[in-house]
N, C-alpha and C positions, 0 to 999 in steps of 0.2 A: 660219208658215213654209211656203212653197210647195214642193211636191214636183216634181222635174224629173229627167229621164234624162240621164246624162252618160257619156262615154267616157273611160276612164282606162287608161294603160299601166303595167304593174307587172312587175318582174322578180323571179323567185324560183327557188330550187333545190329539187328534190324527187327522191327515189329512186323510180324507177318499176320495179315488179316485173312484168316480162313473164311470160306463162305459162311460157315455156321456162326462164327463170331460176328461177321457183318450183319447176318440176319438177326442175331440177338440184339445188336445195337438198334436195328430198325424196329424191333418189337417194342422197345422202350417208348418210342415216339408215336406209335400207332394210336389212333383214336379207337373208340369202341367199335364203330362201324368198320374201320379198316382191319381191326383185329379179327372181327367175325368173318369178314371176307377171306382173310388169310387162312383161318382155321377151316373154313369150308373148302378151300382149295386143297389143303392138306388131307382132309377127310376123303376127298374124291381121288387124290393121288395115292395115298398110303392106306392099304387095307388094315394096318395094325393100329391106326388112330381112330378113336371113337370119343364122342362127347360123354361127359359125366352128367347124366340127367337125373341123378339120384335126388338132388335137391329140388328138382322141378316136380318130381312125382309126389303126389299128396299122400298122407298117411291114411286117409279114409279110403275104405274099400268101395264106397259108392260115389259116383260122380253125378253131381247135380246137372240137370238139363238146363242149358242156357236159355235165357228168356226169349231170345229170337232164333233159337235153333229150329231145324225143320220139324222136330217132334212137337215142340211147343206151338209152332205156327199151325200145325195140323190140328191141334186141339182147339186153337182159337178160331181158325177159319174153317168151320164146318160147312162144306159146300154140297152136302147131300140134297136130294131133290125136295124133301119135305121141309127144308128150312129156307127155301128160296124167297117166298113172300108170305111169311106167317100172318101178316096183318090183312091179307086180301081174302075175304071169305069166299069169293067166287072161284078161287083157284081149286079148292077141294072138290067143287061140283064138276069141274071139267076134267078131273083125273079119273083113270080107271078105278073100279071098285076096290081092288086090292091095295092100290096106292092111296085112295081117298081115306081109308081107315088109318093108314100110317100117318097121313097128313094131320088128321084131326087129333090123333092121340099125341103127336109131337107138339102140336100147337097148344093142346090142353095142358100138357105137362110143363111147358115153358111159359104158359100164360100169354103167348103171342108177343112177348117183349124180350129184348136182350139188354143186359146190363152194360154199363160203360166199360166194365173190365173186359167184356167180350169183344169190344170194338178195337180194331188194330189200325193205328195211323200208318198207312202205307208210306206217307211222306217221310216219316222218321226212319224208315228202312231203306228206301230207294233214293232219298235225296242226295244228289251229287253236287260237289263244289263246281261252280261255273267259272271258267277261266275268261280272261279278257278277250282272247281270240274267239272263243265260242260265242260270247255275247255279241261281238262285232259281226261275226259271220251270219248270225241270225238276222241282224238288222240289214246287212247287205242283201240278203236274199229277198227281203221285202221292199227295199228301197230302189233297186235297179231291175228293170225288166230286160234291158239289152244285155246280151251275154258279154259283149266287149266291155261295157261299163262295169259289170260284175268282176271281170278279170282284172281291170285296172284297180278297182276297189280292193280286191284281194292282194294285189301287189302293194298297195298303200298299207293294208293291215299287217303285211309282213314287216313293215318298218316301224310298227308301234313298239315303244319300250314299256317297261313296267309301270311308268307313271301315266301312260296314255298319250304320249307325244309321238308325232309322226316324224321319224328320223330318215325317211326314205328320200332319195334324190328324185325329184319329179322329172328332170331331164333324162335320167337314166331309165326310169320306168317308161317314159315315152319312146325312147329309142328301142328298148327291149321289146315292147309290145307294138311297135310301129304305129303309134297313135300320136296325134298332135298334142303339144304341150298344153294348149288351151283346153283340150278335152280332159286331160289329167287334172288340171286345176279345177275344172268344173266338177269332176267326180270328187275331188278332195273337199270342195265347198259343200257338196251334198253330204259327205261323210261327217263333216263338222257339225251337222245337225243331229247326229246320233245321241242317244242317251248312254251315259250321263253327259251333261253339257260340258264341253271343253275337250272332248276327245278329238284326236287328229290335229291338234294344234302343233305348230312347229316351234314355238317358244312360249315362255311364260306370259308375255304380253298378249299374244294371240289367244292363249287359253283363257285369260281373264276377259278379253274382249268378246269372245264367243259367249261366255256366261252372262256378261252384261247386256249384250244384244238380246239374249233370250228374255232377260228381265226388263227390256226396253229402258235401259239406264245408260246407254252408251252415247251420251250427248257430247257436244264439243269439249266441255270442261272435263268430263271423264276421259275422253280420248287423250287430252293433254296429260292427265294424271297417269294413265296407263303407259303413255309414250315416255314417261320420265320416272320409271320405277326405281332407277338408281338413286334419284334424289329422295324418293320416298323411303328407301332403305337407309339413307343417310340422315333422315329426319330433317331435311332442309325445307322447312315449311315456308320460309320467307320466299325462296325461289319458286316453290310450287304455287303459292298464292298469286304470284305475278304471272306465271305461265298459264295457269288455269283461269285466271280472271275471276276469282271468287274470294270471299272473305274467309277469315279463320274458322268461323263456325261451319260454313259449308265444306271447307276442306277437311275438317275433322270428320264430318258426316260421310264424305266421300271415302276417306281412308277407312272408316269403319265398314263400309260396303265392300271394299277391296278385301279386308280381312275375313269377311264372311264367305268369300268365294273359295272354291276348292282348287288349289294349285296342282294337284295330282289326281285327276279324275279317274285314272286307271288303277290307282293303288288299292282300291277296295276289292279287286277281284283276285282270284287265286293265282299265285305265281308258281314257281317251281316247288317241288316236294321238299320240305325241310324236315330234317330228322330232329326229334326232340332231344334235349340235352339230358343225359343220364350221368349223374355225379359218380365219379370213381371212388370218392372217399366220403364217409359220413362222419361228421363231428357232432357229438352230443355232450351235454353236461352230465358228468358223473355224480353219483350221490355224495362222494367225498369232497366235492368242490372243484375237482380237476376236470379235464376234458377227455372224453373217450373218443379215440380215433380208430376207425375200423374201415375195412374195404367194403364197398357195396357189392353184395353177392350177385345182384342183377347185372353188374358191369364187369364181373369176374368170370371169364370163360374158363372152363376146366376140361381137360382132355385126359383120357386114360390110354394106356398101352395094352392092347388085347394080346396078352401072352398066351392065353389058351389057344387062340387061332395060330399063333406062331409055333407052338409045340406040335400042332396038328400038321402044319404045312412044311416046317423045316425038314423033317426026315425024308420027305418026298422030293425035296429040291436037290437033286443029285448033280444035274448039269451045272457048268460054271456060271452061265448068265442067270439061271434061276436062283442059285444059291447066293450070288452077289446081290440080286435084287431083294431077296427076303432079308438078308443081313443089312442092306442099306436102309430098308424100311424100318427095321427094328432100331437101328442107330438113330435115324431121323425122328422116330416117334419118341424115343427116350430124350433126345435133345429138346424136342418141342415141349414135353412135359416139364423138364427142368427149366427151360427158358421162361415159360409162363409163370412158374413158381417164383423164379428169381425176379421177374418183372413185378409181380405182386408185392414181394418183400421190399423191393426198391421204392415203389410208389408209397407204400405205407411208411417207410423210414423217412422219406423226404417230407411227406405230409405231416408226420408227427413233429418234425423239427420246425416246420412252418407254424404249426399250431402253438408250439412252445414259445416261439419268439413273438407271435402276434396275439398273445393272450389278451392284451388290452383292447384290441379291435373287437374280439368276440364278446367282451364284457361291456365296453363303453361305446363302441362304434368307430366310424372312420376317423374321427378326430384323434384317436389314440393309435392309429396305424404307425408302426415304427419303420424306419428305413431298413431295407433288407436287400441284399444282392446275392447272386449265385455263389460267390466265393464263401460267404459266411455260412451258408447251409452246407456247402461241399466240405469245408474244413470241419464242421461239427459232426458230420456223419462219415468222414473219411472216404469221400468219393471225389471224382473229378468234376470240375465245373460243367464240362460238356454232358456228363451223365445227368446231372441235376437239370440242365437245360432241356434235355430230351424228355425227362420224366415230367416236367411241369408244362410241356407244350401240349395244348389241347386236352388237358386233364382238368376236371372240375371237382370242386369240393363243396359239399352241402353243409352249411353251418346254420346255427340258429338265426343268423342275420341274412340268410339267403344263399343262393348257389353262386359261387365265384370261380372263375378260372384261377388255377394256381399261380399264374403269372401276375394276377392282380395284387398279390401280397408282396411283390418285389417292387420297390420304388427307391428313387434316389434320395440321398440325405441332404438336408438343408441345415446349415450350422445354426447353433443357438447363439443369440447375441449376448447371453449371460454366461456362456461357457459351460452350459449343462449338456444334456443329451440332445443329439441332433433330431430334427423333425423330418417326417416323411413328406415327400413332395405331394403325395396324394392327399394327405391330411391338410397340407397348406392350400391346395386347390379347393378343398372343401371349405376351409375357413374363408378364402377369398369370395367364394360364392355366397356364403352366409353374410358377409359384410355387405356385398352388393345387393342382396335380396332385402336387407333391412334398411337400406338407405332411402331417403325421401327424395321427391322430385326436385325440391328446392335446394337440396344439398347432396347432389350426386358425387360420389367419391372418385377423385382422380387417382391415377396410379401412384402418384407421390403420396397422397393421403393414405392409401392402403398400405404402402411401405412403412409409413410412420406408425400406423396402428399395429402392424405385425411386429415391428421392432419393439414396441411397448409390451407386446405379449411374449417377447423372447425369441422371435424368429428373425434371423439375420438374412435378409433377402434383398436383391437389387431391383430397381425399377423395371429394367428390361425383362427380368424373370417374371415379375407380376404381369407385365404386358403379354408375355408369351403364354402364360397360363390362362389369362383372360381370353385371349384370342383362340386358344385351344378349346376352351369351353363355349365358343361362339357367343361371347358376351361383348356387346359393342362398347365403344369408348364412353367416357363420362358425359361428353357433350351430346352424343346421340341418345344415351339413356335419359338425360334430362329432358330433351325434346319429346321423346316418346312418352315419358311419364306425365309431363305437363299436358300433352295432347289427350292422353287417356283420362286424366283428371278433368279437363275441360269438357270432354265428351260426356263424362258421367254427370257433370253439373248440368249440361244442356239437356240430357235425357231426363234428369230429375225435375228441371224446370218445366219441360214439356208435359 
């Protein structure tokens, strides 16, 4: 069969994603911080784009001086010579005659005293948040005189996680610093004496052991209890009494001491910088009994196209590259303004539909949260599911019941046993927690009992679903809950008797 070249005509349809269309889709799922960074990049790249700061400018012509501005501080901290020691009568006698008169007149006018309003607390101005690493490095500088030991301690501090546990490999540190493993272990033991107690532990058991040693409570019985924390988590008190060699009353007291310890000694220090959540949508009760849904102006960036600058520059852009650049900047600026406006309209449309469908939640709480999915909202507002998914990602809504991510209002449906309206999975989780919180120690509800109670309330749910929801909320089984509640009740009786 001979090979030959041929020309053929073919018609086909395809969706072409232009760069601007792709960027418009990205804008929908940007968070507030990501959108601000994107606009800052456009402001730097495009001379025709500028922020609309009209809403930020105040209507008043005068600007109040901040309480801690440099002008206010200058008024509060008068550091002139005549106000150094107004209560010391001998200071005026030691000054030159011209300054002595000024001293006495100033002291006489002020009465030699300063009111509490004139005293500035420097700690309120300069206080900085201390991180875990800074706190540890300060103690390392005082704990070790030898430079090699300080270097090893710094390597161990590099392995601290946010909870204060040392995740570093001692062998790797010893090889890297050419130090014996025994020396690294000795430095680690010294670091484990740092404040707060429990730092540099390698696991939970060691963290608790360090704190108990400091309290002089790490006796053989407590050692056995700390070595079997898994049994304590399972509330297997029968096995623990046998392993620890104590009676039930002593075991309950020991378990109470364990609960009083800090399992994460490093969590109280500052971690990474977290950005506060700014709601994108504000939901308020309207006077007519409905809900008012509006965009938060603080989370709504606005840009303007500087057409005045364009009219000034465009006539001078004669060369091809210059003219292409200014035209591209104008097109990009117009596209950005339209895209931001479309993004705001889309968010408001999706949020309004969510509020309309979740009216019961806003009025009565989570027990009246209705099942909702992306398709239901997309069909109601004539949009694609992917668009709704992008809009609700990392967007927050401020309601009278708190600030919630938009994804919170979407939950699976659980059928009704009476053939009525389906129940939201989130409301079912809430009901399961209510039932468990109200149970007594003598009658802890099993998963089968919870299924029967929910069926009587019109919720058709399987036992495995109840177990999955319970485990997802970190609620132990009925046997473990019964043991824990009985132990707490007996501990309370023992304390009352004492």
